N, C-alpha and C positions, 0 to 999 in steps of 0.2 A: 486904078480899077482892080478889083479883087474877085475871087471866085468863091462861091458858097457851095458846099457839097450837100445835096439832098440825100438824107439817110433814113433808114428804118432801124430802130433799136431791136436787135434780135434776141438778146438776153441780158439780164442785169439792168443797169441804168447808166445814163450819162450825167455827170455832175459838172457844172460849169467851172467849179474851182479845182477840178482834177487835172491831170496831165493826159495827153493823148498820143498814141503812136499809130502811124499809118503803115499798114502792111500791104505790099504788092507782091503777089505770088509767093507769100510766106516770108519775104524779106522786108525789114524796116526801111522806109524811105523818108520818114519824118518822125521826130519826137519833140513835143513841146506842149504849150498850153493852148487853151481855147481863146479865140478872139471874140467870137459870138456863138451863142447856142440859142436857137429860136424855134418856137412852135408857132406856125402861121407867121404873123407879123410881130409877135410879142417876144421879148427877151425872156428866156426860161432859165431857172436855176438848176433844173433837173428834168430829164426826160426818161420815162420808164419804158420797159420792154413792150414791144408791140406798137409803139407810136412812131410817127414820122417827125423829122426835125430838119433844120438847116444848120450846118456847122461851118464855121470859118476858123481855121487853126493858124495862129500866129501870122507869119508872112508866107505861109505855104499856099500855092495856087495850082499845083500840078495834080489835081484829083483826076482819077480815071475810073471808069465803070469797073466794078469788081474789087476795088480797094476795100480793105477792112480797117476800120478805125477802132482801136482798143482804147478803153479809158481806164486809168489806174490812179491810185492815190498812194502817197508815202505815209506810213504810220510809224510813230515812235512807240516802241514796245520796251517797257522797262525790263532790264536784265534780272533774271531770277536765278537763284542758286539751287 
């Protein structure tokens, strides 16, 4: 059995291929990838600001009300002189 967090995207967007960090009282408690990202019953690739969604992160099940989930991506930037 697993837990899905019901969320509201406050700003930016959530992208299924990105990484996510769970913050509780400003401290990180989980950092990893998405297992599922859903809008209603459908799997979503992206959820934009102002929309609700359901999130399951890796093997993490300890969601609490007030947790903040940050979404981020690593980018390769070519070195410039």
